[in-house]
Residue frames as a rotation matrix with the C-alpha (Angstrom) as fourth column:
MET 1
-0.652 0.581 -0.487 -9.88
0.736 0.638 -0.225 36.86
0.180 -0.505 -0.844 91.06
SER 2
0.037 0.793 0.608 -13.23
0.387 -0.572 0.723 38.66
0.921 0.209 -0.328 91.41
LYS 3
-0.687 -0.243 0.684 -13.52
-0.411 -0.646 -0.643 41.20
0.598 -0.724 0.344 94.21
LYS 4
0.324 0.902 0.285 -16.67
-0.838 0.134 0.528 39.38
0.438 -0.410 0.800 95.34
ILE 5
0.647 -0.120 -0.753 -14.70
0.154 0.988 -0.025 36.22
0.747 -0.100 0.657 95.92
THR 6
-0.258 -0.922 0.288 -11.93
-0.137 -0.260 -0.956 37.87
0.956 -0.286 -0.060 97.99
PRO 7
-0.220 0.137 0.966 -13.75
-0.959 -0.209 -0.189 38.02
0.176 -0.968 0.177 101.40
ALA 8
0.843 0.538 -0.006 -14.94
-0.533 0.837 0.124 34.45
0.072 -0.101 0.992 100.87
ARG 9
0.438 -0.789 -0.431 -11.39
0.124 0.528 -0.840 33.32
0.890 0.315 0.329 100.16
GLN 10
-0.460 -0.656 0.598 -10.05
-0.475 -0.388 -0.790 35.02
0.750 -0.648 -0.133 103.29
MET 11
0.164 0.604 0.780 -12.82
-0.986 0.116 0.117 33.56
-0.019 -0.789 0.614 105.44
LEU 12
0.908 0.179 -0.378 -12.26
-0.252 0.955 -0.153 30.06
0.334 0.235 0.913 104.08
ILE 13
0.037 -0.982 -0.183 -8.53
-0.018 0.183 -0.983 30.27
0.999 0.040 -0.011 104.76
ARG 14
-0.560 -0.254 0.789 -9.18
-0.701 -0.363 -0.614 31.27
0.442 -0.897 0.025 108.39
LYS 15
0.421 0.842 0.337 -11.98
-0.900 0.342 0.270 28.73
0.113 -0.417 0.902 108.99
ILE 16
-0.300 -0.610 0.733 -10.81
-0.736 0.637 0.228 25.55
-0.606 -0.471 -0.641 110.66
LEU 17
0.476 0.563 0.675 -13.00
-0.025 0.776 -0.630 23.36
-0.879 0.283 0.384 108.48
PHE 18
0.981 -0.096 0.169 -11.18
0.172 0.023 -0.985 24.57
0.090 0.995 0.039 105.36
GLY 19
0.627 -0.777 0.055 -7.79
-0.685 -0.517 0.514 25.11
-0.371 -0.360 -0.856 107.02
CYS 20
0.151 -0.584 0.797 -6.51
0.122 0.811 0.572 21.86
-0.981 0.011 0.194 105.55
LEU 21
0.698 0.117 0.707 -6.80
0.707 0.041 -0.706 23.30
-0.111 0.992 -0.054 102.02
THR 22
-0.480 -0.871 -0.106 -4.01
0.790 -0.482 0.380 25.30
-0.382 0.099 0.919 100.45
PRO 23
-0.236 0.346 -0.908 -4.76
-0.158 -0.936 -0.315 28.88
-0.959 0.069 0.276 99.30
GLN 24
-0.793 -0.098 -0.601 -4.57
-0.602 -0.023 0.798 27.59
-0.092 0.995 -0.041 95.71
GLU 25
-0.836 0.537 -0.114 -7.07
0.512 0.838 0.192 24.81
0.198 0.102 -0.975 96.43
ILE 26
-0.231 0.768 -0.597 -9.43
0.561 -0.396 -0.727 27.39
-0.795 -0.503 -0.340 97.91
ASP 27
-0.449 0.007 -0.894 -9.02
-0.564 -0.778 0.277 29.57
-0.693 0.628 0.353 94.83
ASP 28
-0.940 0.062 -0.336 -9.78
-0.243 0.572 0.783 26.59
0.241 0.818 -0.523 92.59
LEU 29
-0.650 0.736 -0.187 -12.79
0.725 0.528 -0.442 25.70
-0.227 -0.423 -0.877 94.71
LEU 30
-0.109 0.611 -0.784 -14.32
0.194 -0.761 -0.619 29.17
-0.975 -0.220 -0.035 94.40
LEU 31
-0.469 -0.149 -0.871 -13.51
-0.718 -0.509 0.474 29.50
-0.514 0.847 0.132 90.71
ALA 32
-0.934 -0.022 -0.357 -14.63
-0.265 0.713 0.649 26.05
0.240 0.701 -0.671 89.62
GLN 33
-0.710 0.677 -0.193 -17.78
0.696 0.634 -0.336 25.43
-0.105 -0.373 -0.922 91.67
ASP 34
-0.296 0.729 0.617 -21.20
0.365 -0.510 0.779 26.90
0.883 0.456 -0.115 91.30
TYR 35
-0.622 0.036 -0.782 -21.12
0.766 -0.176 -0.618 28.85
-0.160 -0.984 0.082 94.55
ARG 36
0.105 0.725 0.681 -23.63
0.598 -0.593 0.539 31.61
0.795 0.350 -0.495 95.31
LEU 37
-0.918 -0.325 -0.227 -23.57
0.384 -0.582 -0.717 34.79
0.101 -0.745 0.659 97.38
SER 38
0.093 0.974 0.206 -26.69
0.686 -0.213 0.696 36.17
0.722 0.077 -0.688 99.04
GLU 39
-0.916 -0.329 0.230 -27.32
0.095 -0.735 -0.672 39.32
0.390 -0.594 0.704 101.04
HIS 40
-0.026 0.917 -0.398 -30.02
0.780 0.268 0.566 39.73
0.626 -0.295 -0.722 103.68
ALA 41
-0.220 0.055 0.974 -31.33
-0.326 -0.945 -0.020 42.82
0.920 -0.322 0.226 105.49
ARG 42
-0.965 -0.110 0.240 -31.80
-0.254 0.138 -0.957 42.84
0.072 -0.984 -0.161 109.27
GLY 43
-0.339 0.872 0.353 -34.89
-0.569 0.109 -0.815 40.83
-0.749 -0.477 0.459 110.18
ALA 44
0.059 0.343 -0.937 -35.09
-0.976 0.215 0.018 39.06
0.208 0.914 0.348 106.82
ILE 45
0.628 0.200 0.752 -35.93
-0.385 0.920 0.077 35.35
-0.676 -0.338 0.655 106.75
VAL 46
-0.334 -0.811 -0.481 -33.02
-0.906 0.134 0.403 33.41
-0.262 0.570 -0.779 105.25
TYR 47
-0.840 0.159 -0.518 -34.64
-0.079 0.910 0.407 29.94
0.536 0.383 -0.752 105.54
LEU 48
0.030 0.926 0.376 -38.19
-0.909 -0.132 0.395 29.05
0.416 -0.354 0.838 106.39
GLN 49
-0.313 -0.025 0.950 -39.07
-0.627 0.757 -0.186 26.11
-0.714 -0.653 -0.252 108.59
ASN 50
0.346 0.365 0.865 -39.20
0.188 0.876 -0.444 22.92
-0.919 0.316 0.234 106.49
GLU 51
0.778 -0.200 -0.595 -37.26
-0.619 -0.406 -0.672 24.53
-0.107 0.892 -0.440 103.63
ARG 52
0.906 -0.421 0.036 -34.83
0.418 0.881 -0.222 22.08
0.061 0.216 0.974 102.01
CYS 53
0.525 -0.823 -0.217 -31.12
-0.435 -0.479 0.762 22.45
-0.731 -0.306 -0.610 102.79
ASN 54
0.948 -0.164 0.273 -29.01
0.318 0.507 -0.801 22.08
-0.007 0.846 0.533 99.61
THR 55
0.403 -0.816 0.414 -25.89
0.043 -0.435 -0.900 24.06
0.914 0.380 -0.140 100.50
LEU 56
0.118 -0.515 -0.849 -23.18
0.993 0.037 0.116 24.49
-0.028 -0.856 0.515 103.10
ASP 57
0.699 0.276 0.660 -23.40
0.364 -0.932 0.004 28.16
0.616 0.237 -0.751 104.13
LEU 58
-0.253 -0.814 -0.523 -20.52
0.964 -0.169 -0.205 30.29
0.078 -0.556 0.828 105.37
ILE 59
0.814 0.539 -0.214 -21.42
0.568 -0.816 0.108 33.66
-0.116 -0.209 -0.971 106.94
LEU 60
-0.044 -0.849 0.527 -19.06
0.816 -0.335 -0.472 36.31
0.577 0.409 0.707 105.54
GLN 61
-0.938 -0.178 0.296 -20.53
-0.023 -0.822 -0.569 39.18
0.345 -0.541 0.767 107.59
GLY 62
-0.166 0.926 0.340 -23.48
-0.731 -0.347 0.587 39.75
0.662 -0.151 0.734 109.89
ASN 63
-0.865 -0.037 0.500 -25.39
-0.428 0.574 -0.698 37.41
-0.261 -0.818 -0.512 112.18
LEU 64
-0.273 0.799 -0.535 -28.02
-0.422 0.401 0.813 34.70
0.864 0.448 0.228 111.77
VAL 65
-0.636 0.144 0.758 -30.26
-0.729 0.207 -0.652 33.29
-0.251 -0.968 -0.026 114.50
VAL 66
-0.657 0.452 -0.604 -32.10
0.021 0.811 0.585 29.94
0.754 0.371 -0.542 114.63
GLN 67
-0.761 0.463 0.455 -35.40
-0.637 -0.395 -0.662 30.27
-0.126 -0.793 0.596 116.38
ASN 68
-0.730 0.599 -0.328 -38.37
0.421 0.773 0.475 28.15
0.538 0.209 -0.817 117.29
SER 69
-0.653 0.595 0.467 -41.87
-0.715 -0.688 -0.124 29.33
0.248 -0.415 0.875 118.32
ASP 70
-0.901 0.434 -0.004 -44.49
0.407 0.840 -0.359 27.40
-0.153 -0.325 -0.933 120.27
GLU 71
-0.239 0.913 0.332 -48.29
0.813 0.001 0.582 27.70
0.531 0.409 -0.742 120.12
GLU 72
0.515 0.436 -0.738 -48.25
0.812 -0.525 0.257 30.35
-0.275 -0.731 -0.624 122.88
GLY 73
0.898 -0.145 0.414 -45.92
0.137 -0.805 -0.578 32.58
0.417 0.576 -0.703 120.91
ASN 74
0.699 -0.712 0.063 -42.85
-0.228 -0.138 0.964 31.94
-0.678 -0.688 -0.259 123.06
VAL 75
0.830 -0.477 -0.289 -39.66
-0.304 0.047 -0.951 32.15
0.468 0.877 -0.106 120.96
LEU 76
0.722 -0.659 0.209 -36.60
0.109 0.406 0.907 30.08
-0.683 -0.633 0.365 121.78
THR 77
0.607 -0.648 -0.460 -33.28
-0.775 -0.355 -0.523 31.14
0.176 0.674 -0.717 120.23
MET 78
0.973 -0.210 0.097 -31.51
0.187 0.961 0.203 27.85
-0.136 -0.179 0.974 119.72
SER 79
0.083 -0.985 0.148 -28.32
0.903 0.137 0.408 29.22
-0.423 0.100 0.901 118.17
GLU 80
0.847 0.001 -0.531 -26.64
-0.183 -0.938 -0.293 32.42
-0.499 0.345 -0.795 116.98
PHE 81
0.326 -0.746 0.581 -24.09
0.885 0.457 0.091 32.45
-0.333 0.484 0.809 114.19
GLY 82
0.658 -0.178 -0.731 -21.67
-0.159 -0.983 0.097 35.21
-0.736 0.052 -0.675 113.23
ALA 83
0.660 -0.435 -0.612 -19.02
-0.736 -0.214 -0.642 35.93
0.148 0.875 -0.462 110.61
GLY 84
-0.437 -0.884 -0.162 -16.94
-0.861 0.464 -0.210 32.82
0.261 0.048 -0.964 109.96
ASP 85
-0.417 0.363 0.833 -19.56
-0.425 0.732 -0.532 30.39
-0.803 -0.576 -0.151 111.25
ILE 86
-0.876 0.113 -0.469 -21.04
-0.370 0.464 0.804 27.62
0.309 0.878 -0.365 109.08
ILE 87
-0.236 0.850 0.471 -24.64
-0.624 0.239 -0.744 26.43
-0.745 -0.469 0.474 108.94
GLY 88
0.501 0.611 -0.614 -26.40
-0.864 0.303 -0.403 23.63
-0.061 0.732 0.679 107.10
VAL 89
-0.465 -0.780 -0.419 -23.68
-0.792 0.578 -0.196 21.02
0.395 0.241 -0.887 107.52
ASN 90
-0.796 0.175 0.579 -25.78
-0.332 0.674 -0.660 18.92
-0.506 -0.718 -0.479 109.87
LEU 91
0.212 0.972 0.096 -28.63
-0.289 0.156 -0.945 18.78
-0.934 0.173 0.314 107.34
LEU 92
-0.058 -0.269 -0.961 -26.87
-0.939 -0.311 0.143 18.63
-0.338 0.912 -0.235 103.99
PHE 93
-0.706 -0.340 -0.621 -26.44
-0.568 0.795 0.211 14.86
0.422 0.502 -0.755 103.85
SER 94
-0.723 0.507 0.470 -29.54
-0.254 0.437 -0.863 13.91
-0.643 -0.743 -0.187 105.83
GLN 95
-0.767 0.550 0.330 -32.46
0.619 0.500 0.606 12.05
0.168 0.670 -0.723 104.29
ARG 96
0.454 0.866 -0.208 -34.60
0.891 -0.435 0.135 14.63
0.026 -0.246 -0.969 106.04
ASN 97
-0.577 -0.816 -0.004 -32.64
0.815 -0.577 0.060 17.68
-0.051 0.031 0.998 104.86
TYR 98
0.232 0.710 0.665 -35.23
0.495 -0.675 0.547 20.29
0.837 0.202 -0.508 105.90
TYR 99
-0.755 -0.472 0.456 -34.57
-0.076 -0.628 -0.775 23.14
0.652 -0.619 0.438 108.23
PRO 100
-0.334 0.660 -0.673 -36.55
0.844 0.528 0.099 22.38
0.420 -0.535 -0.733 111.41
MET 101
0.197 0.334 -0.922 -36.67
0.743 -0.664 -0.082 26.03
-0.640 -0.669 -0.379 112.48
VAL 102
0.908 0.184 0.376 -36.69
0.382 -0.733 -0.563 29.51
0.172 0.655 -0.736 111.00
ILE 103
-0.107 -0.964 -0.243 -33.35
0.931 -0.183 0.315 31.17
-0.349 -0.193 0.917 110.33
THR 104
0.863 0.424 0.275 -33.35
0.489 -0.839 -0.239 34.99
0.129 0.341 -0.931 110.23
ALA 105
-0.114 -0.902 0.417 -30.80
0.631 -0.390 -0.671 37.70
0.767 0.186 0.614 109.86
LYS 106
0.382 0.200 -0.902 -30.12
0.890 -0.342 0.301 39.57
-0.248 -0.918 -0.309 113.13
ALA 107
0.100 -0.405 -0.909 -28.11
-0.126 -0.911 0.392 42.18
-0.987 0.076 -0.142 111.19
LYS 108
0.681 0.030 -0.732 -27.25
-0.724 -0.126 -0.679 42.87
-0.112 0.992 -0.064 107.57
THR 109
0.174 -0.530 0.830 -25.72
-0.272 0.784 0.558 39.57
-0.946 -0.323 -0.008 106.53
THR 110
0.279 -0.180 -0.943 -23.83
-0.951 0.083 -0.297 38.14
0.131 0.980 -0.148 103.57
VAL 111
0.361 -0.027 0.932 -23.71
-0.390 0.904 0.177 34.38
-0.847 -0.427 0.316 103.04
LEU 112
-0.396 -0.513 -0.762 -21.61
-0.918 0.247 0.311 32.17
0.028 0.822 -0.568 100.77
HIS 113
0.532 0.665 0.523 -23.46
-0.616 0.729 -0.300 29.04
-0.581 -0.163 0.798 99.64
LEU 114
-0.605 -0.723 -0.335 -21.45
-0.785 0.468 0.407 25.99
-0.137 0.509 -0.850 98.56
PRO 115
0.317 0.817 -0.481 -23.48
-0.874 0.449 0.188 23.25
0.370 0.361 0.856 96.82
LYS 116
0.706 0.058 0.705 -23.65
-0.473 0.780 0.409 19.68
-0.526 -0.623 0.579 98.13
ALA 117
0.934 -0.348 0.076 -21.62
0.289 0.616 -0.732 18.40
0.208 0.707 0.676 95.15
CYS 118
0.340 -0.839 0.424 -18.74
-0.385 -0.536 -0.752 20.63
0.858 0.092 -0.505 96.13
VAL 119
0.196 -0.214 0.957 -18.71
-0.977 0.036 0.209 19.41
-0.079 -0.976 -0.202 99.75
THR 120
0.889 0.174 0.424 -18.96
-0.161 0.985 -0.066 15.79
-0.429 -0.009 0.903 98.59
LYS 121
0.759 -0.651 0.002 -16.00
0.163 0.187 -0.969 16.19
0.630 0.736 0.248 96.31
LEU 122
0.098 -0.718 0.689 -13.91
-0.777 -0.487 -0.398 17.70
0.621 -0.497 -0.606 99.12
CYS 123
0.465 0.147 0.873 -14.81
-0.783 0.529 0.328 14.81
-0.414 -0.836 0.361 101.43
MET 124
0.962 -0.022 0.271 -13.78
0.132 0.908 -0.397 12.24
-0.237 0.418 0.877 98.83
SER 125
0.627 -0.743 0.234 -10.54
0.271 -0.074 -0.960 13.94
0.731 0.665 0.155 97.83
ASN 126
-0.281 -0.720 0.635 -9.27
-0.398 -0.514 -0.760 15.26
0.873 -0.466 -0.142 101.17
GLU 127
-0.031 0.236 -0.971 -9.23
0.626 0.762 0.165 13.00
0.779 -0.603 -0.171 104.24
PHE 128
-0.834 -0.337 -0.437 -8.38
0.552 -0.483 -0.680 15.86
0.018 -0.808 0.588 106.57
PHE 129
-0.743 0.646 0.176 -11.39
-0.565 -0.746 0.353 17.87
0.360 0.163 0.919 105.39
LEU 130
0.037 0.780 -0.625 -13.62
-0.099 0.625 0.774 14.85
0.994 0.034 0.100 106.02
GLN 131
-0.317 -0.219 -0.923 -12.23
0.824 0.419 -0.382 14.44
0.470 -0.881 0.048 109.53
ARG 132
-0.986 -0.082 -0.143 -12.79
0.141 -0.866 -0.480 18.10
-0.085 -0.494 0.865 110.32
LEU 133
-0.466 0.884 -0.028 -16.30
-0.566 -0.274 0.777 17.95
0.679 0.378 0.629 108.93
LEU 134
0.109 0.482 -0.869 -17.14
0.365 0.794 0.486 14.98
0.924 -0.371 -0.089 111.17
GLN 135
-0.632 -0.407 -0.660 -15.59
0.761 -0.162 -0.629 16.75
0.149 -0.899 0.412 114.17
TYR 136
-0.931 0.316 0.184 -17.65
-0.309 -0.949 0.067 19.87
0.196 0.006 0.981 113.48
LEU 137
-0.116 0.942 -0.314 -20.83
-0.354 0.257 0.900 17.82
0.928 0.216 0.303 113.28
SER 138
-0.043 0.010 -0.999 -20.07
0.710 0.704 -0.024 16.04
0.703 -0.711 -0.037 116.52
ASP 139
-0.870 -0.364 -0.331 -19.26
0.492 -0.613 -0.618 19.24
0.022 -0.701 0.713 118.39
ARG 140
-0.718 0.666 0.203 -22.47
-0.540 -0.717 0.441 20.92
0.439 0.207 0.874 117.20
SER 141
0.047 0.757 -0.652 -24.54
0.011 0.652 0.758 17.93
0.999 -0.043 0.022 118.24
VAL 142
-0.282 -0.238 -0.929 -23.08
0.885 0.310 -0.348 17.91
0.371 -0.920 0.124 121.76
PHE 143
-0.993 -0.114 0.022 -23.53
0.102 -0.946 -0.309 21.69
0.056 -0.305 0.951 122.09
LEU 144
-0.430 0.899 0.085 -27.23
-0.587 -0.350 0.730 21.60
0.686 0.264 0.678 121.14
THR 145
0.119 0.455 -0.883 -27.93
0.391 0.796 0.463 18.60
0.913 -0.400 -0.083 123.37
ASP 146
-0.601 -0.400 -0.692 -26.31
0.788 -0.147 -0.598 20.34
0.137 -0.905 0.403 126.37
LYS 147
-0.950 0.247 0.191 -28.25
-0.249 -0.968 0.014 23.56
0.188 -0.034 0.981 125.69
ILE 148
-0.108 0.964 -0.242 -31.60
-0.339 0.193 0.921 21.74
0.935 0.182 0.306 125.52
LYS 149
0.048 0.049 -0.998 -30.86
0.737 0.673 0.069 19.89
0.674 -0.738 -0.004 128.78
LEU 150
-0.843 -0.461 -0.277 -29.76
0.526 -0.603 -0.600 23.11
0.110 -0.651 0.751 130.45
ILE 151
-0.773 0.580 0.259 -32.88
-0.491 -0.804 0.336 25.05
0.402 0.132 0.906 129.53
ALA 152
-0.010 0.859 -0.512 -35.26
-0.160 0.504 0.849 22.23
0.987 0.090 0.132 130.33
THR 153
0.083 -0.027 -0.996 -34.01
0.771 0.635 0.047 21.75
0.631 -0.772 0.073 133.88
LYS 154
-0.806 -0.492 -0.327 -33.58
0.589 -0.622 -0.515 25.29
0.050 -0.608 0.792 135.19
THR 155
0.260 0.880 -0.398 -36.07
0.861 -0.398 -0.316 27.78
-0.437 -0.261 -0.861 136.61
ILE 156
0.651 0.046 0.758 -36.40
0.521 -0.752 -0.403 31.28
0.552 0.657 -0.514 135.19
ARG 157
0.935 -0.310 0.173 -34.65
-0.344 -0.670 0.658 32.72
-0.089 -0.675 -0.733 138.23
GLN 158
0.429 -0.803 0.414 -31.77
0.300 0.559 0.773 30.33
-0.852 -0.207 0.481 137.75
LEU 159
0.303 -0.252 0.919 -31.42
0.951 0.017 -0.309 31.34
0.063 0.968 0.244 134.11
ILE 160
0.835 0.049 0.547 -31.41
0.082 -0.996 -0.035 35.05
0.543 0.074 -0.836 135.05
THR 161
0.843 -0.518 0.145 -28.91
-0.258 -0.153 0.954 34.48
-0.472 -0.841 -0.263 137.85
GLU 162
0.274 -0.766 0.581 -26.47
0.675 0.584 0.452 32.56
-0.685 0.268 0.677 135.63
PHE 163
0.453 -0.052 0.890 -26.73
0.765 -0.491 -0.417 35.30
0.459 0.870 -0.183 133.01
LEU 164
0.914 -0.066 0.401 -25.94
-0.227 -0.902 0.368 37.96
0.337 -0.427 -0.839 135.65
ILE 165
0.656 -0.729 0.194 -23.01
0.093 0.334 0.938 35.98
-0.749 -0.597 0.287 137.03
HIS 166
0.206 -0.567 0.798 -21.51
0.951 0.309 -0.026 35.71
-0.232 0.764 0.602 133.55
GLU 167
0.492 0.052 0.869 -22.02
0.516 -0.821 -0.243 39.37
0.701 0.568 -0.431 132.80
TYR 168
0.987 -0.148 0.064 -20.76
-0.133 -0.526 0.840 40.45
-0.090 -0.838 -0.539 136.23
HIS 169
0.331 -0.916 0.226 -17.43
0.387 0.350 0.853 38.75
-0.861 -0.194 0.470 135.57
GLN 170
0.102 -0.288 0.952 -17.30
0.994 -0.006 -0.108 39.90
0.037 0.958 0.286 131.94
GLN 171
0.476 0.199 0.857 -18.12
0.373 -0.928 0.008 43.54
0.796 0.316 -0.516 132.65
GLY 172
-0.495 -0.749 -0.441 -16.46
0.694 -0.035 -0.719 43.72
0.523 -0.662 0.537 136.08
SER 173
-0.878 0.276 0.391 -19.34
-0.397 -0.877 -0.271 45.71
0.268 -0.394 0.879 137.53
THR 174
-0.692 0.722 0.012 -22.62
0.462 0.455 -0.761 45.29
-0.555 -0.521 -0.648 139.40
GLU 175
0.088 0.664 -0.743 -24.12
-0.465 -0.632 -0.620 47.64
-0.881 0.400 0.253 136.78
ILE 176
-0.434 -0.219 0.874 -24.84
0.458 0.782 0.423 45.22
-0.776 0.584 -0.240 133.98
LYS 177
-0.350 0.266 -0.898 -25.23
-0.711 -0.699 0.070 46.89
-0.610 0.664 0.433 130.58
LEU 178
0.221 0.518 0.826 -27.59
0.203 0.804 -0.559 44.93
-0.954 0.291 0.073 128.36
VAL 179
-0.726 -0.507 -0.464 -26.38
-0.377 -0.270 0.886 44.42
-0.575 0.818 0.005 124.81
MET 180
-0.832 0.555 0.001 -29.72
0.334 0.500 0.799 42.94
0.443 0.665 -0.601 123.85
THR 181
-0.330 0.795 0.510 -33.35
-0.731 -0.557 0.394 43.85
0.597 -0.243 0.765 124.48
LYS 182
-0.500 0.220 0.838 -35.35
-0.684 0.492 -0.538 42.05
-0.531 -0.842 -0.095 127.14
LYS 183
0.678 0.714 -0.177 -37.32
-0.654 0.474 -0.590 40.40
-0.337 0.516 0.787 124.33
GLU 184
0.357 -0.618 -0.701 -34.11
-0.589 0.433 -0.682 39.01
0.725 0.656 -0.209 122.89
LEU 185
-0.655 -0.583 0.481 -32.99
-0.724 0.301 -0.620 37.88
0.217 -0.755 -0.619 126.37
ALA 186
0.031 0.758 0.652 -36.27
-0.724 0.467 -0.508 36.09
-0.689 -0.456 0.563 126.90
GLU 187
0.791 0.250 -0.559 -35.92
-0.599 0.501 -0.625 34.37
0.124 0.829 0.546 123.52
ARG 188
-0.192 -0.938 -0.287 -32.43
-0.671 0.339 -0.659 33.19
0.716 0.066 -0.695 124.50
PHE 189
-0.724 -0.043 0.688 -33.89
-0.639 0.417 -0.647 31.66
-0.259 -0.908 -0.329 127.63
GLY 190
-0.852 0.450 -0.268 -36.78
0.150 0.701 0.698 30.12
0.502 0.554 -0.664 125.66
ILE 191
-0.416 0.730 -0.543 -39.47
0.818 0.040 -0.574 31.94
-0.397 -0.682 -0.614 127.63
SER 192
0.373 0.607 0.702 -41.94
0.807 -0.585 0.077 34.73
0.457 0.538 -0.708 126.98
ARG 193
-0.515 -0.539 0.666 -41.04
0.196 -0.831 -0.521 38.35
0.834 -0.137 0.534 127.64
THR 194
0.340 0.746 0.572 -43.92
-0.519 -0.359 0.776 38.48
0.784 -0.561 0.265 130.12
SER 195
0.863 -0.047 -0.503 -42.44
0.362 0.752 0.550 35.59
0.352 -0.657 0.666 132.13
LEU 196
-0.175 -0.985 -0.014 -39.05
0.818 -0.137 -0.558 37.28
0.548 -0.109 0.830 132.19
SER 197
-0.381 0.087 0.921 -40.51
-0.218 -0.976 0.002 40.60
0.899 -0.200 0.390 133.33
ARG 198
0.696 0.711 0.095 -42.54
-0.291 0.159 0.943 38.89
0.656 -0.684 0.318 136.04
GLU 199
0.633 -0.516 -0.577 -39.48
0.730 0.646 0.223 37.17
0.258 -0.563 0.786 137.48
LEU 200
-0.436 -0.776 0.456 -37.39
0.564 -0.630 -0.534 40.34
0.701 0.024 0.712 137.29
GLN 201
0.045 0.559 0.828 -40.11
-0.442 -0.732 0.519 42.12
0.896 -0.389 0.214 139.28
LYS 202
0.913 0.287 -0.291 -40.06
0.085 0.563 0.822 39.41
0.400 -0.775 0.489 141.91
MET 203
0.172 -0.944 -0.281 -36.26
0.922 0.254 -0.292 39.64
0.347 -0.209 0.914 142.14
ARG 204
-0.461 -0.243 0.853 -36.55
0.080 -0.969 -0.232 43.40
0.884 -0.038 0.467 142.56
GLN 205
0.514 0.733 0.446 -39.12
-0.454 -0.209 0.866 42.94
0.728 -0.647 0.226 145.33
ASP 206
0.856 -0.249 -0.453 -36.73
0.476 0.720 0.504 40.54
0.201 -0.647 0.735 147.04
GLY 207
0.842 -0.503 -0.197 -34.05
-0.321 -0.759 0.566 43.23
-0.434 -0.413 -0.801 147.00
LEU 208
0.359 -0.721 0.593 -31.74
0.603 0.664 0.442 41.35
-0.713 0.198 0.673 144.65
LEU 209
-0.692 -0.565 0.450 -31.67
0.695 -0.352 0.627 43.86
-0.196 0.746 0.636 141.78
THR 210
0.237 0.734 -0.637 -33.20
0.043 -0.663 -0.747 46.82
-0.971 0.149 -0.189 140.05
TYR 211
-0.488 -0.414 0.768 -33.35
0.741 0.269 0.616 47.53
-0.461 0.870 0.175 136.38
ASP 212
0.057 0.520 -0.852 -34.26
-0.368 -0.782 -0.502 49.94
-0.928 0.342 0.147 133.64
ARG 213
0.859 0.422 -0.289 -34.48
-0.402 0.208 -0.892 49.68
-0.317 0.882 0.348 129.90
GLY 214
0.639 -0.658 -0.398 -30.79
-0.412 0.145 -0.900 49.23
0.650 0.739 -0.179 129.26
HIS 215
-0.471 -0.864 0.177 -29.33
-0.572 0.147 -0.807 47.98
0.671 -0.482 -0.564 132.53
ILE 216
0.686 0.507 -0.522 -29.74
0.205 0.553 0.807 45.54
0.698 -0.661 0.276 135.40
TYR 217
-0.065 -0.662 0.747 -28.26
-0.689 -0.512 -0.513 46.76
0.722 -0.548 -0.423 138.71
ILE 218
0.071 0.001 -0.997 -27.21
0.445 0.895 0.033 44.02
0.893 -0.446 0.063 141.14
ARG 219
0.321 0.162 0.933 -28.11
-0.603 -0.725 0.333 45.09
0.730 -0.670 -0.135 144.68
ASP 220
0.744 -0.064 0.665 -27.35
-0.532 0.545 0.648 41.89
-0.404 -0.836 0.371 146.56
LEU 221
-0.018 -0.871 -0.491 -23.81
-0.993 0.074 -0.096 40.65
0.120 0.486 -0.866 145.83
SER 222
-0.384 -0.085 0.919 -24.67
-0.440 0.892 -0.101 37.18
-0.812 -0.443 -0.380 147.12
LEU 223
0.690 0.723 -0.034 -26.53
-0.310 0.253 -0.916 36.78
-0.654 0.643 0.399 143.85
VAL 224
0.831 -0.415 -0.369 -23.32
-0.374 0.074 -0.925 36.70
0.411 0.907 -0.093 141.87
LYS 225
-0.157 -0.968 0.197 -20.71
-0.801 0.008 -0.599 35.78
0.578 -0.251 -0.776 144.52
GLY 226
-0.209 0.139 -0.968 -22.52
0.269 0.960 0.079 33.00
0.940 -0.244 -0.238 146.30
ARG 227
0.674 0.546 0.499 -23.87
-0.332 -0.379 0.864 32.87
0.660 -0.747 -0.074 149.81
C-alpha cells in the first residue's frame, strides 16, 4: 500500500463514520476508488463561496474554518474542523450542492477527497454506514442551529463572559491565556474586532477585568463564579 494512503487508512479506521468497515474494506476503498489528496498552506482558500461540492472530505492533518462575512466586513466563524473531521457530507447529495461560505485553512492542512460515487456505493452496500451517515448529518444540523440561536440572542458582554467562564474552568486560573488573537475571538462571536475591543474596554472600566495582547485577567470573581 502506498505511503500516501497510510495516514488516510488510519484516520478512516478511527473515524466513527467508517468504523463499521473492516480494515480490508477500507484498503479496498482507497485502492479502488478515485480518491484525491490535497495540501493547503495556512490562510489558503480551500473552497470558495458557491463552489460546487462533489466530494466527502476527511481532514488528515491541520484545521479548516468555515466563515461568513457581511457587508460591514464582520466575519462570523461558523465552524472549525480539525484532523479526523469530515466536511461536505451535508452538501454532497443536495440539489443545491454549493458551499454557502468560504472554507479556509487555519494551518497547513491535508485533505482526503472521496467522490460522491464512492459514498453512494457505501450507503447502498452497508446499512451501518448509511445509519452513521444519517446520524452525522442530524448531529451537525442540530449543532449549527443551536449555534445560530445562541449567537443571535446574546449580547457581546454575555458572549465574552461565557467565554471567560469556560476558560476559567479549563485553565484553573483568573489569568486567562488566549490561544487565539482578538480578531479570531471576534470572528468566533460573529462581531467586529472593534465591537469586541469596545466592550472589553467597558468591562475594564467597570472593574471586571484587565487585558493585554495575550491575556485577559479576571479582576472580579463574580464574573465567573456568579453573584
